[in-house]
N, C-alpha and C positions, 0 to 999 in steps of 0.2 A: 946471355945471363944477366939478370938485373939485380942490382944491389939495393937494399933498403936505404932510404935517405937517413943520414945521421942526424936525426931530429929528436929532441927530448919528447917524452910521451905526452906532455901537456900541450904541445903545439899541434895544430891541425895537420892531418894527413891530406895531401893533395888528391883531388878526385882523379887526376890523370894516373897517379901511382896506384890508387885503389882500383881503377879500371883495369890496369895491367894485372893486378892480383885476381880480380874477378875473371878475366879471360883465362888465366892459368887454372883457376879452380874449375871453370866450365870445361876446359880441355881435359883436366884430370877426371872429373866425374863422367864425361862423355866417353873417353877412351876406356875407363874402367868398366862403365856400363856395357859397352860393346863387347868387352872381354867376358864379362859375367854372362851376357846373353849367349855368347858362343859356347859356354860350358853348361848352359841350362839343359837339364834332361839327359846329360851325358854321364860318363863314369867319373866318380869323384873319390878322392882319397879322404876319408873321414876319420877324425880323431876327436878326443875329448879334452877340453881345457880344465875340467874339474873332475870331481869324483862321483858325479851323478849320472848314471847310465842314461843315455838318450837326451841329456840336457847339456847345454854349453858346448854344442858341437862346433867344430871348425873344420873346414875343408881346404884342400890345396888351392882351390879357386879363391877363397877368402885371402889366403896369404899372397897369392900372385897378384890379386887386385890391389892389395895394399902396397906391394912393391912397385907396381906400375904408377900408382899415385905419388909415392915417395920420389920416384925417379923424375917425374914431371915437376914436382916442387923443387927438387934440388937443381934441376936444369934451369928453371926459371928464376929462382930466388935462393941463392946459396946460403944466405944468412937466416932463412926460415927453418923451423923445426917441425917435425911431424910427431903427433901423438895419435896412435892408431889402436883400434881394438885388438889387433893381432900382435902388438908389441909384447915382448917378454914381460910377465907380470912384475918382475923385480927391477925393471928398467926405470931409473929415475935420474936422468941427466938434469942439469940446470936449465930451467925454462928460458927460451928466447923471447924477445919482444913479440915476434910474429910466430904464432903456433897454429899449425894446421891440425884440426881435429877430424879424424877420418873413421868412418865405418865402411869397410870395403864391400861387405854384403850384410845389410841389416835384414834379419829374417832368415838366418842360415837354415833353421829347421824347415821353414817353408821351402827354401831353395832345394834342400836335399830331397824333399818330398814332392818336387816338381810343381809347387804352387807358385803362381806368378806374383804373389804378394811379397815382394822383397824390394830392396833399394840399395843404391850406392850413395853415400853422403859425404860431402867434402866441405869443410868450413875453414876459413882463414880468420884467426882472431888476433887482434892487437892488444897485448897486455890483458888478455882475458875477455875482451869484448868481441863478439862476432861482427866482422866487417864485410866479408864477402862469402857467398855460399852457393852451393848447387846440390840438388838431389836428382838422381836419375831413377826412373821406375819403368818396368815393363808396361806396355799399353797397347790395346788392340787397334792401332792405327797402321798406316802403310809402313811407317818406319819401325814399328814394333816397340816404341818406347817414347817417353816424354822426359825432357830435362828442364827443370825449373831453376832459375838462378836469381840472385840479387846482390847488390852491394849497398852499403848503408847510404840512405838518402836518395836512392834512385828507383825505388819500387821493385816489385817482383815480376818476373817475366817468364813466359814459355814461348820461345821463339820471338816473334814480333808482337805477341799479345800480352798486355799487362793484365795480371790476375789480381783478384780481390777476394777477401774472405766473404763468407755468406752474409747477406744482409740480415740484421737481427729484427725481431719484432720491436714494437715501440717500447714495451716494458723490459725487453731483454729475455723474457721467458722463452725457453726453447720451443721451436715451432714443431707441432705434431706433423709427422710425415716426412720430416727432413732428417737426414742421417746425422748421428752423433756417435761418439765413442767414449766408453768408460770401462774400468776394470770390473770383472764379475764380482769381486769381493767388496765393492764400494759400500754396500749396506751393512756389512759386518763391522765397518770402521767408522762410518759417518751416520749421524742422524740426518734425515732429509726433512727439511722444513716444508710445511704444507704447500706453499706456492710452487715448489718444484716437484712435489709428489705427483707421480703420474704424468709428468711433463718433461721427461728426459730427452724426448725425441726418439727416433728410430735407431736403436743401438746396434752397432756393428763392431766386431773385434776381429782384426786381421792377422795379428802375429808379427807385425813389423812396425815399430814406433816411427821410423822415418817415413815409411809409406803412409801411415795413418796421418802424420802431421803434414805431409805433402797435400793430402786431401783436405786438410783444414785450410791451408794457404790458398788452394784454388777454389774454395767455396763448396766442395762436395759435402764436407762435414761442417755443421754449424758450430760445433765445438768438440773438444776432446779432452778427457782426463787421461793422461798417458804416463805410465811408469808403474812402479819405480824402475828407472832406467838410467843409463850412464851418460856421461858428457857427450860421447860420440853419437848417441841416439838423438840428442837435442841441439847440438851446436849449430848445425846448418839450418834446421827447421825453424828454430826460434827467430832467426833473422828473416827467413822467407815469410813467415807469418806476420811479423811486425811490418815489414815493407809492403805487405799486401793489405795493410790497414787493420791488422788484428792486434790482439793483446795476449801477452803470455805472463802467467803467474806460476809460482812454485809454492808447494806446501812447506810450511815452516813450523817451528815449535812455539814461537812467541805469538804469532798470528796464524790463522789457518792458511791463508794464501797471501803471498807478497809478490810485487812486480819482479820479474826476472830479467836481468840484463847480462847474463853470462857469469864470468868468474873474475871480475876486475878487482874486487876488494882484497887488499893486502897483496896484490900481485908483485912479485919480485923475480929477478932472474936467478932463481935458485932451484935446487932439487925439491925443496919442500913444496914450492908452488906447483911444479910438474906433478908431484905425487898427489897433492891435494885434488887437482883437477882429474887426474886419472882414477882416483878412488871415489870421487863424488858420485852420488846417485840421488835422484829426486823424482818427485811426482809433479807433473806439470798440468796446468789447466790453460787451454788456449782456444782462441776462436774470435768471433766478432766481439768487440769491446763490451757492448751492453749485455750480450749473452754471458760472457765470462764473469762480469760483475754479478749478474743475477744468480748464476750457479754458485759462485764463491760465497755469497752471503747466505745462501740457503743450504749449505752443507756445514755441519758442525761435528767435530770429533765426539764419539760416544763417551769418552772420558779423558781427563787431563793426561797429557803425555802419550796418548795412543799413537800419534803420528811419529813422534820421536822413537817410540818402541818399534813401530812398523818399519821406519827407516833403518833402524839398526839391524833388523832381520835381513835387509837388503844390502847391508854393508855401509850405510851412511854414517 
């Protein structure tokens, strides 16, 4: 069992300690992924988290996957804390310096319907900033899965292969014939400037934010506009994309898109911080830096305050 060094937050975290955390995160995502794979296509106990029939489903596999991840975290780092999608909604303990943000099965509706587009996402954050991350997804290879991982400053990896986001065009304009992702409602909210009109790329929507952003990090998608979604949908993926050479921005009210670095602003070891991160929702734009900049500058809200209003509909 490893204890966190008693170090003020402004001092650097040693790479050796961060490597230990990365290895624990990899183990958690890998073992949870293997468990999820073992339950795929089988009998599930399904319940609702909300009052919308057929929406916000949760299964016994989601809950068991989160418990497995929590047990590995507690065994490895007793002073770390877990914030998971399947926590009780009214749970708001005081946040710890190290917070693991976990989606035990992202794309539960897909999983329930035997779609392979789902993922397990695990991220370790230090005072709100993602520092180590792993995402597991099903994949048609001999093992039946891929696991992508990163720690800050060390790149993004699948096994021994370092991965990179898709190379952008010289101008940043999305490349015709290359996959991209965006919500179907995008034109109802944004005006599309002429340089982007007709040049979104080949749009694909899969039903799992973590799976989608995995494909941004490994260069399958040249960019994605993802959300509105929760912290556990983005915590691991944002680090994976950045360490793969990509850029991540979040829609805001004062500017359309702002650089996204997690949730470090105003971080304190209190229940308010834990609750703020748990309730946060956002719309992310990610991909190759030039492509992200091009898309961001060519999308404008149709009217003032529309993003704030849209965010409020999703609970932001």
